[in-house]
N, C-alpha and C positions, 0 to 999 in steps of 0.2 A: 497532613504533612506529605509533600510531594516525593517522588522517587530521588531527584536530585539532593535535596536536603538529607533523606534518610542515609543514602551513601555517603554524602559529605560528613554527616554527624558519625557514622560508623569509621570512616577513614580518619576523623580527627581523634577517636578514640584510640585508634592504632598507635598514633603518635604521644599521645598523652598518658599512657599507661605508665604508672608509678613503680616500675619493674625493679630498679635498683633498692628502693626503699623496701619492697616486700621480700626481696632477697636478702638484705642485710638481717631482717628480723629472723629470718629462718636459718641464717648461717651459712648462705650459699654464696656464690661468686656472684656478685650483681650483674657484672657484664654478660656472662653467659645466661644468667635467668632472664635478664632484659632481651637478649636476642631471642631466646625461646618465645619469651611472650610475645614479642613481635610479629615472630613468624606465626604464632598460632592465632594471633589478631589478623594478621594479613589473611591467612586461609580462611578466616570466618568471612572477613569483609568480601573476600573473592567469591565466597559461596552465596554470599547474599546477593553480590552483583549478578551473578550467574542466574540465580533463581529469578530475580526481578527481570532481567534480559530474556530468559526464556519465557517468562509468562507474557511479557509484552510481545514476542515474536510469535505467541500463541503456537508453541511446539508441543507435539505429542510426547508421550514417555519415550518411544522409540528414537524420534527425531532428538530429543533432548540427550540421552545416551551417546548416539552417534556424533552431535556436535561436542559433547564433552569429551570424546575420546580424541577428535580431531583437535580440539583447542589444547589438550594435555600433550599431545605429541609435539604440536608446534610450539608450545610454551617453553619447553625445555631448548628446542632449537633456537627460539629467539632469545633465551638467557645466554645460550653458548655464543650467538653472535654478538650480543651486546658486550661480552667480555672480550671478545676480540676487537669490536669496534672502539672500546675504551682503551685498549693497549695502542691502537692506532692514533686517537686521538691525543692520547699524553704524549707520544713520538712527535706530532706535528706541535704541539704546544712547546716541547723541548727545543723545537728547531726556532721558534719564536723567542724563547728565550736566551738561546745562543747566539741569536742575532741581535737581539737588544744588548747583548754583553759585547757586541762588535766582532763576534765569530764569523766566519764566512763558512756557509754550508757548501760542503761538496756536492758538485751536480749528480754524483752517483746516488748519494745519500737521498737527495731532494726526488730524483727519479724512482727510487725504491719505495719511497713514501706515497708517492702518485700512484705509482702501481698497487702499492696495500690498500688505498682509498679505492681506487678503481674496482679492485677485486671485492672489496667489502661491499659496494654499491651493487655490483652484479649479484653477489650472493642475497642480499637483501630484497632485490626485485625477484630472485628466483624463490627465495622463500615465500614471500608475499603471493606470487602466482601460484606455488604448491599448495598453499593453505586455502586460497580463495578456491581453486580447482577441488581440492577435498570437501569443502563445506558446501560448493555447489552439487554435490552428490546427494545432498541431503536439503538443502535450504534454496529457496528461490533466490533470484539475484538481488532482489530488493530486501530480503533479510539478511542477506551477507552483508551488503552495504551497511545496514542498520547495526549489525553486529561490530563490523570493524569501527563503525562510528563511535559506538558505546564504548567500546574498549580503549579507544585513542583517548577519549575523555577522562575514562576511569584511570588510565596509567598515567595520563598527566596531573589528575589530582594527587595520585599515590606519591610521584615523583615532587610535586611542590610540598606536600606534608611531610615528607621526608626529610627534604630540605629546610623545613621550616620557612617556606615560602609566604607566609602570611595568610591573608583571607583568600579562601578559594570561592572564586564565583562561578567555575566551571564553564565559561563562556569565552568566545572569541571578543577581541575588542568590539566589534560591531554588532554583538548578540550572536547567539546560535552556537552550534557544535563546530570543532574543526572538520574539515572534510577528511576522509579516510586517506591515510597516507601521509597527511600533514603533519608537521612537527612544527611545534611552537619555537620560536627562537632563532626561524630563519634557516639559511642554507649551511651546510657543512660541508667541509672542514671549516674552522674558524679561519678567518683571514688575518 
């Protein structure tokens, strides 16, 4: 079984865990138990992904520890960034709904939203540069590129599985993995 199928199978298990049924039998809150099970499964899938990635990159134990430290530090920063990005996306979508209802969006609000988007893009670029520079202290440039590409594919799979997006092929429409920094779904913000 190849690596892609193993990771896909593990990620599928993450989504298909019958947490509510198990929790009901034990008399616990099914939603809380399901969330805990999902978090634990996601952590196991992430650990498996990292083990396979580090083996593929042929890292020593010291290099692994260093890269895991960098990834853990920047993982939390990416989570924080994603939360702020979600708030801004919702704000822009609210503008679209208001326009659809015939409401005029004041210029000051539109400018404020554009500034928020600009700030997010600058933060995202800085976050990427900082993580890349930290990883380059341990890894070669080609290893950093492979790490980013593998992580992007992995993150896309997890997002699709969480959304119930159907079969996961793990490939771009023309075949192959998406280049680092590329996000499926086109440009943002939504127009």
